[in-house]
N, C-alpha and C positions, 0 to 999 in steps of 0.2 A: 504494500500500500504506500502511495506517495505521501510525503510529508504534508502537502497541501490538502489531500483528501482526508488524512487523519485529523488535521487541524479543523476542517469543516465539520466532520462528524462530532468531534469533541465540543465544538461551539454549539452545534444543534442540541446535543445532550444537556449542556449546561443551561441553555436557554429554557428547555423544558423543566429542568429541576428548579430553576430560580423563578421563572415566570409562569410555569404551568403550561398547559396545552395552548397552541396558537389560537388567537381569537377566531370564533366562528366554527371551530372544530366540534364534531359530534362524537361523543363517546359511544361505546358499544351498548351502553345502557339507555341511550336516548337523550333527548334534549328538550327543555321547556322554553316556551316563548310567552310573553305577556300579551294579552289581547285587551280590547275595550272593556272596562269594568261594567258589571251588572248595574243598571241605573239605580235599582233599589236594593241595597245590601240586605240579604236574607239568609236565614239558616232554617234547617228542617224542611227544605224545599224538595221538589222533584223536578226532573228534567227529562225530556224526550226529544228525539230527532224525527222530523217529518220533512221530506223533500229538502234534505241537507240544511235545515234550519233547526236551531236549538230552542225549544220551548221550555222556559223556566217558570214553574207554577207554584203558587201558594207560599207557605212558610211564614216566618216571623221576622220582622225588622229589628225587634228587641230595642227599639228606641225609647220605650217607656215600659208600661206593664206588658206582660206577654199577651199580645192580641194578634193572632195569625191573620193573614190576608188571603184573598182569592186572586191576587195579582198575577197576571200573565205577561211576561216580557220575552220577546223573540230575538235571537241573535242570528245575523246573517254573516257567515264567515267570509264570503266574497267581498262584502262591504266593511267588515269589522265594525258593524253598527247594530244598534238595538231598536226595536219597535214595540210599542204598547198594544196589547190585544184585549179582547173582552175578558173581564174578570170571571173566574170560576164562581158559580153561584154560592157554594158552601166554602167560606173561608176556613182554612185548616192548615196544619203542619203535621209532620210525622206520618204521612199517608203513603200510598203507593200508586204508581202509574205504569201503564203499558200501552203500546201501540198495536192496533189491529186494523188492517185495511185503511191506513191513513188517518185513523181517528185515535185520539188520546183518551184513555179511560183513567179517571182518578178515583181511587178506592180507599175507603176507611180514613183513618187519621184521627186527629184531635182538634177540636175547635178552641182549645185553651192552651195546649202544650205545657200543662203544669203536672208535675208528678202526682200520680194516683188518680188523676181525672180520667173518666171513662172514654174509651174510644168510640167511634161512630161507625155506622154501617153504610153510609151514603156512597153511592156510585154515580158519577156524572161523566158524560162523554163530550169531548170537544172536537168539533169539525173545523180544521184550519181553513178549509176552502170557503166556508160561510162565516167563520168567526163566531160560532154559536155553540152553546152548551145545551145538553139534553139530559134529563134525569133518567136513570136506569134502575133495574131491580136492586134492592139493597143486598149487601153481602150478608149471608146468614148469621155470621158471628161478628158483632161490632168489635173493632179493634184498632189500635194505633201501633206505631213503631214496627210495622210489618215490611216485607219486601214483596214486590209484584213483578212477574215476568210473563211475557207472552211466548207461546210455542205452539206451532201447528194450528194457528187460528183460535186458540183458547188462551185464557188469562188465568194465572195461578197466584192466589193470595196466600203467602207463606209466613208462618210464624207471627211475631208481634206480641201484643198483650191486650187484655181487656181494659187495663188501667195503665196509663203512661208510666213507663220506666220500671215497672215491677212485674214479677210473676210471668215470665216468658211462656209463650205457647209453642207447641209443635204442629199446630193445626195447618192443614192445607185445604183450600176450597177453590174449585175450578169454575170460572165464569165463561159461558158461551155467548159471545156477542150476537151471534146469528139468531139465537132463541131467547136471549135476555134471561137466562136461567143459571142457577148455581148447583154444583154437585160436590159432595164431600169426597176427598181423596185420602190416600195413605199419609199418615202423619210423618213429619220430618223426624229423623232419629234424635236430634239435639234441639230441645226447646230453646228459643232465643229471640231477642228483640234487638232493634237497631242493627240488624243483619243486612246483607246485600246479596244480589243475585245477578247472573248474566246467562245468556243462552248461546250455546254453540252446537250446531248440528242437531237441533231439536231437543237437546237435553238442557235442563236448568241446573246451573252450578251455584251453590249457596255458600257464602263465606262469612266467618267471624260472627260479630254480634255479642250479646251478653245475656245471661240468665236474669239479670237486673242491672240497671244503670249504676255504675259503669264498671262492670267486671268483664274484662275482655276475654274472648274465646278465639282459638285458632282453627276451629272446626271447619272442614271443607266436606260438603256432601253434595251428591248429584241426584236429581230426580229425573226419571224417565217417564214421561207422560204416557208413552205407548204401552208400558207394562205396569204403570202405577207403582213403581218400586224405587227405593232409595239405595244408594251405595256410599260408603265412606271412602274418602280419598286422602291424599297427602295433605297434612295440615299446613296452614299459612306459616311462613317463617316467623312472622310477628303477630301475636295475638292482639286483636283490635276490635273495637266497637265504634259505632257512629261513622261507618265507612260507606264507600260506594264502589261498585265495580262496573266496568264496561268491556264489551267484547270487540276486538278488532283483528281481522285477518286470522281467525281461529285461535287467538290467544285472549286471555282475560286479564285486565289490569285492575287491581284492587288498590284504592287510593285513600290516603289520609286516615282520619279517625283518632282515637285515643287508646293508650295502653294503660298499664297499671299506674303510671305517674300522673294520670289525668291531665296531661298537657297535650294539645293537638300535635299530631305528627305530620311530617312531610313525606312519610314513607309511601313508596310505590313498589308493589311486587307483581310480577307477571306470572300467570299460571298457564301452563300448556296442558290442555285436557288430553291430548293425544298421548303424551308421555307421562302425565300425572306428576309433573315437576314444576318447581318454582325457581325464579331468579329475581335478583334485586334490580330495580331500575333507578334512573336519576331521581333524586328527591324533588318533590314539588316545591317551587319557590316559596309559597305561602303555606305554612303548616295550618291545618284546620280539621275540624270534625263537622259532622252533620251537613256535609256538602252534597253536591250532585255532580255526577260524571257521566259523559256520553261520548261516543265516537262519531266523528264526521270526517268523511274522506279517509285520509291516512293519519289522522291525529285524534288524540284523546283529550277532551276538554273537561277541566275541573272548574266549577263555578260556585260562588257563594260559600256558605258554611259559617263557622263560628270559632272564636277564640276560646281560651280556657274559662273566661268569665261570661261566655255566651253572647259576647258582642258580635253582631252580624257583620259579615265581610262581603265586599263587592267584587273580589278578585275573580277574573277569568284568565286561566292559563291553559296552554295547550302543549301536550307532550307528543313529540314525534319519536316513536320507538326506534 
């Protein structure tokens, strides 16, 4: 090796050691970018993607007493801008949502978001094409702090609690939008609340949560609607509750939440259902719990959430894995 080449290599290594990776480089674990803030900071929200736009619904601004809203704000990634839409008729937080045939179904939740308050059974459907809401058949079991996912044209309301933050349920109820009817399904093996779920290849993968707020769990379980059966899978590396998950390109990204220290986490872990394995991703810039996360295009968007003292956050950040 020539002296000049050796000198160049040594200089490059020194630059990396002293200054870090070159500006703009992307690590193997992905990179985050800041986007336009959510106009109304909120926690305990839900979010869904329809036609490549992010609909952020409900939650609590926590600017005074805990009074959830029915606010709907929509983010357009191509414009990096937000638009206000028709409010959800039932103001609430800690509810669940899912999309079937381009409509967003909001299920359950709490009108107060105060510990021990009862959950509700209300189901309302939003049509983005007409900007209107329609009341649907109530969920059989009123509850809050649940997770909701859609698979094969049906919607599954999983876990949660009859009273906010305590006494987690293992309950699973299936909603059929075509007939506006509900059916009881096999219970989830691990009762939990403030859990999260995502769907890959028709199966629902459920992560974390807690038996009561805020005792974190690492449990990972999968539900197969075709056979109405559950299976246990590799646990999350970091036990967490108050989290959210989103699926992108066959992988699932579990974001934020809190662990035993009760401080919001920046933690992001990627789950591969095909291999039943986990790997760590780049930390989210804004640590937070009770946020919402969805995938648009090739990015995973994290929006809203709360600090350790439940102050609502406006942050919108996008991960490119």
